TORKOLFI-596388 format. One line per 5 residues: their letters; for each residue x, y, z of C-alpha. Coordinates in steps of 0.2 Angstrom, whole numbers. Layout:
BEGIN
a) X/Y/Z ~ ...
//
This chain:
BEGIN
menia) -41/206/-172 ~ -46/194/-159 ~ -47/180/-171 ~ -31/182/-180 ~ -22/166/-185
gqksg) -9/161/-172 ~ -16/171/-157 ~ -23/160/-142 ~ -38/166/-134 ~ -39/169/-116
lswav) -49/155/-113 ~ -35/143/-120 ~ -22/151/-109 ~ -33/147/-94 ~ -35/129/-99
qisti) -17/126/-100 ~ -12/136/-84 ~ -26/126/-75 ~ -19/109/-83 ~ -1/114/-76
llvll) -8/118/-58 ~ -17/101/-58 ~ -2/92/-63 ~ 8/101/-49 ~ -4/97/-36
wvlpt) -4/79/-40 ~ 16/78/-44 ~ 23/88/-29 ~ 15/77/-15 ~ 20/62/-23
fglfv) 38/69/-25 ~ 38/75/-7 ~ 32/57/-1 ~ 46/49/-11 ~ 59/61/-4
ssfrt) 52/59/14 ~ 53/40/12 ~ 73/41/13 ~ 73/54/27 ~ 77/50/45
tdqis) 64/54/60 ~ 74/69/66 ~ 75/75/49 ~ 56/74/44 ~ 50/81/61
tsgww) 61/97/60 ~ 59/102/42 ~ 50/99/26 ~ 55/88/12 ~ 59/104/1
ralst) 74/107/13 ~ 80/89/12 ~ 97/94/4 ~ 100/109/15 ~ 108/109/33
qerql) 96/108/47 ~ 98/118/63 ~ 87/112/77 ~ 86/110/96 ~ 91/92/99
ppirv) 84/82/115 ~ 94/82/130 ~ 109/71/133 ~ 115/68/151 ~ 134/69/153
egtet) 142/52/156 ~ 159/44/155 ~ 174/38/163 ~ 181/49/177 ~ 199/53/178
qkdgl) 210/64/188 ~ 220/78/182 ~ 230/92/192 ~ 219/87/208 ~ 202/89/199
fvidg) 190/75/193 ~ 187/76/175 ~ 175/67/161 ~ 178/69/144 ~ 166/62/130
tlfpk) 156/68/115 ~ 138/70/112 ~ 137/64/95 ~ 149/48/93 ~ 144/47/73
ggttv) 151/66/70 ~ 145/77/57 ~ 135/88/69 ~ 140/106/73 ~ 135/114/90
sawgt) 130/133/89 ~ 124/135/106 ~ 120/125/122 ~ 113/125/139 ~ 110/115/156
sskep) 92/120/158 ~ 76/118/148 ~ 72/135/152 ~ 89/142/145 ~ 95/130/130
tayea) 104/142/121 ~ 113/150/137 ~ 131/147/130 ~ 140/148/114 ~ 150/133/108
gatae) 168/133/116 ~ 161/143/132 ~ 163/136/150 ~ 149/136/162 ~ 151/137/180
lndgv) 140/125/189 ~ 136/122/208 ~ 149/117/220 ~ 164/122/209 ~ 158/111/194
tlsvk) 162/118/177 ~ 157/111/159 ~ 161/116/143 ~ 155/110/125 ~ 164/113/109
edgtf) 157/115/91 ~ 161/97/87 ~ 150/91/102 ~ 164/85/113 ~ 162/91/131
tltsp) 173/92/147 ~ 166/91/164 ~ 178/96/180 ~ 174/95/198 ~ 185/97/214
tstad) 176/81/221 ~ 173/64/215 ~ 156/63/204 ~ 153/45/208 ~ 138/50/219
mrlpr) 135/66/209 ~ 119/68/198 ~ 128/74/182 ~ 120/88/172 ~ 110/86/155
iftta) 116/96/140 ~ 103/106/129 ~ 111/108/112 ~ 106/118/97 ~ 116/111/82
sappe) 117/110/64 ~ 116/93/56 ~ 121/90/38 ~ 107/82/25 ~ 104/62/30
ftlnn) 96/49/20 ~ 94/31/23 ~ 88/15/16 ~ 83/7/33 ~ 65/14/32
ysnvi) 62/2/16 ~ 71/-11/25 ~ 60/-10/39 ~ 43/-7/30 ~ 46/-22/18
fspla) 54/-36/29 ~ 52/-31/47 ~ 35/-35/55 ~ 26/-18/59 ~ 8/-19/68
gqsig) 10/-37/67 ~ 13/-39/49 ~ 27/-33/37 ~ 21/-23/22 ~ 29/-34/11
qafln) 16/-48/15 ~ 3/-36/12 ~ 9/-31/-4 ~ 8/-48/-9 ~ -10/-50/-3
tatva) -15/-35/-13 ~ -7/-41/-29 ~ -17/-58/-26 ~ -33/-47/-25 ~ -30/-35/-39
ipati) -22/-45/-52 ~ -37/-58/-54 ~ -50/-45/-50 ~ -44/-34/-65 ~ -43/-49/-77
ipili) -59/-59/-73 ~ -71/-44/-76 ~ -62/-41/-93 ~ -64/-57/-99 ~ -82/-58/-95
aafaa) -86/-40/-101 ~ -78/-41/-118 ~ -89/-56/-122 ~ -104/-47/-115 ~ -99/-31/-125
yalaw) -99/-40/-141 ~ -114/-48/-140 ~ -124/-31/-136 ~ -114/-22/-149 ~ -115/-34/-164
mefpg) -127/-49/-160 ~ -145/-49/-164 ~ -156/-56/-150 ~ -172/-51/-141 ~ -171/-41/-126
rallv) -154/-32/-131 ~ -159/-15/-128 ~ -167/-19/-111 ~ -149/-27/-105 ~ -140/-12/-112
aavva) -152/-2/-101 ~ -150/-13/-86 ~ -131/-11/-87 ~ -132/9/-88 ~ -144/8/-72
llvvp) -132/-4/-63 ~ -118/11/-65 ~ -127/22/-53 ~ -131/9/-38 ~ -120/11/-23
lqlal) -109/-4/-20 ~ -111/-2/-2 ~ -130/-6/-4 ~ -123/-24/-10 ~ -111/-28/2
spllq) -121/-36/16 ~ -132/-46/5 ~ -118/-52/-5 ~ -109/-58/9 ~ -123/-67/16
fhnwi) -125/-76/-1 ~ -106/-81/-1 ~ -110/-88/17 ~ -125/-97/10 ~ -116/-105/-5
gigkg) -101/-110/5 ~ -89/-98/-2 ~ -87/-87/14 ~ -72/-74/17 ~ -58/-78/5
ylgiw) -49/-74/-11 ~ -63/-81/-22 ~ -76/-71/-14 ~ -67/-54/-16 ~ -63/-59/-34
lahtg) -81/-62/-37 ~ -87/-46/-27 ~ -75/-35/-37 ~ -79/-43/-54 ~ -98/-40/-49
fglpl) -94/-22/-45 ~ -84/-19/-60 ~ -94/-27/-74 ~ -107/-13/-76 ~ -94/0/-82
aiyll) -83/-13/-90 ~ -98/-19/-101 ~ -103/-1/-105 ~ -85/6/-109 ~ -82/-9/-121
rnymv) -99/-10/-130 ~ -98/8/-134 ~ -80/7/-141 ~ -86/-9/-151 ~ -101/-1/-158
glprd) -90/11/-166 ~ -79/-1/-175 ~ -81/-2/-194 ~ -97/-14/-199 ~ -89/-18/-215
iiena) -74/-28/-206 ~ -87/-38/-198 ~ -99/-42/-213 ~ -84/-47/-223 ~ -78/-59/-209
rvdga) -95/-67/-209 ~ -97/-68/-227 ~ -80/-76/-227 ~ -87/-89/-216 ~ -79/-84/-199
tefqi) -89/-88/-183 ~ -95/-77/-170 ~ -80/-83/-160 ~ -67/-81/-173 ~ -73/-64/-176
ftkii) -73/-59/-158 ~ -54/-66/-154 ~ -46/-61/-171 ~ -54/-45/-175 ~ -64/-37/-161
lplsf) -51/-41/-147 ~ -36/-34/-156 ~ -46/-17/-162 ~ -53/-15/-145 ~ -35/-15/-135
palas) -37/4/-130 ~ -54/2/-122 ~ -48/-14/-114 ~ -33/-4/-107 ~ -44/9/-101
faifq) -55/-1/-90 ~ -39/-12/-84 ~ -32/5/-77 ~ -48/10/-68 ~ -52/-8/-61
flwtw) -33/-10/-56 ~ -32/7/-47 ~ -49/3/-38 ~ -45/-15/-33 ~ -27/-10/-27
ndllv) -33/5/-16 ~ -49/-4/-10 ~ -52/-5/8 ~ -70/-7/11 ~ -73/-23/0
alvfl) -57/-30/7 ~ -62/-28/25 ~ -79/-37/21 ~ -74/-52/9 ~ -57/-54/15
gtgnd) -55/-51/33 ~ -42/-44/44 ~ -30/-58/48 ~ -11/-56/45 ~ -12/-69/31
qqvlt) -26/-59/22 ~ -23/-41/26 ~ -21/-29/11 ~ -9/-14/9 ~ -24/-1/14
anlvn) -28/-10/30 ~ -10/-12/34 ~ -7/7/33 ~ -23/11/43 ~ -15/0/57
lmgsr) 1/9/55 ~ -7/26/57 ~ -16/20/73 ~ -1/11/81 ~ 14/22/74
ggdwe) 7/38/70 ~ 23/47/76 ~ 35/37/64 ~ 32/48/50 ~ 46/39/40
ilats) 38/22/41 ~ 21/30/35 ~ 29/39/21 ~ 39/24/15 ~ 23/13/18
afvsi) 12/24/7 ~ 25/27/-7 ~ 28/8/-8 ~ 8/6/-10 ~ 7/19/-24
lvpli) 23/12/-33 ~ 14/-1/-43 ~ -3/10/-48 ~ 10/23/-54 ~ 19/10/-65
vffsl) 2/3/-72 ~ -4/20/-75 ~ 11/27/-84 ~ 13/11/-94 ~ -6/12/-100
qrflv) -11/29/-100 ~ -7/33/-119 ~ -24/21/-122 ~ -34/29/-109 ~ -40/44/-119
rglla) -42/34/-134 ~ -53/21/-125 ~ -63/34/-115 ~ -68/45/-130 ~ -71/30/-143
gsvk) -89/29/-148 ~ -93/47/-142 ~ -91/53/-160 ~ -95/45/-177
//
């Protein structure tokens, strides 16, 4: 009965549930970051992103009474409003931090020396005094108020165009693109030629080269950072875009060659042999037959390489530097967290801007990812 057609095993259900949980663990924080990037500082500091569409009740910072004094019926009166923008409803208020909710909205409080103060639901207040308030220290009002949902585009305007921590994230975005795009294209070009040679061309030492490529996959890049930087300085490259392009190319080539070679080996031999019989050169076979058939593998590596170079911090700090004209997104975000750790709306917006391009690249090419990775695993 356990193997009846149409029934799913317990393991199949477990795999599906685990997949759904993993997807939610990845999607929910990303969606929350997206929502938070449009919220104001007060909204973020008082409630989670899942309450972004609900009315928020919170205790607001104290506001000192101020305004123009007028005389009415022998009393000195100051009228004003706590919330010039409106949209906020006061539920309770007070004049002391020890009792911030001592009075309900609309109530009148008796203060010292015959001074009275009343605050209404809409935030308007009236202070009366038997003597002039010119030399008087006016009281502060602590309010507990309900505010409607509030969203703004100012976060993106400040992040992209305004200098934060000495540099706008818009410039860091361009710097990151300048690093990531060539550092993705160059390894693909070199690795495609090398993979074709290791897969279909006969020459002495081919097996040793394949073994060397596999061995390089397990070498930590941290071991090569200092020697490689010294070599760059010795040949006159130093720190700059050329140096970081070559560094990312060197670190990415082993995986690229290994992945593309495994894919090309699985291509039908008859196609290549027929092309050779027809008189096609190795370069023509490579450009007109192998490359078009290898697009899934090329796209798979492009996803990995682009995500790695876009999110890289260590290699960028070593080979590019920390100047404002060369700082990448990851370094910019580190500076933001150090100097503006309390500005949650700035951090959320900056983080979402930094992951926007990788998300577009991944979803554009993800249909080729599994095909490219599994190619060559079975015959």
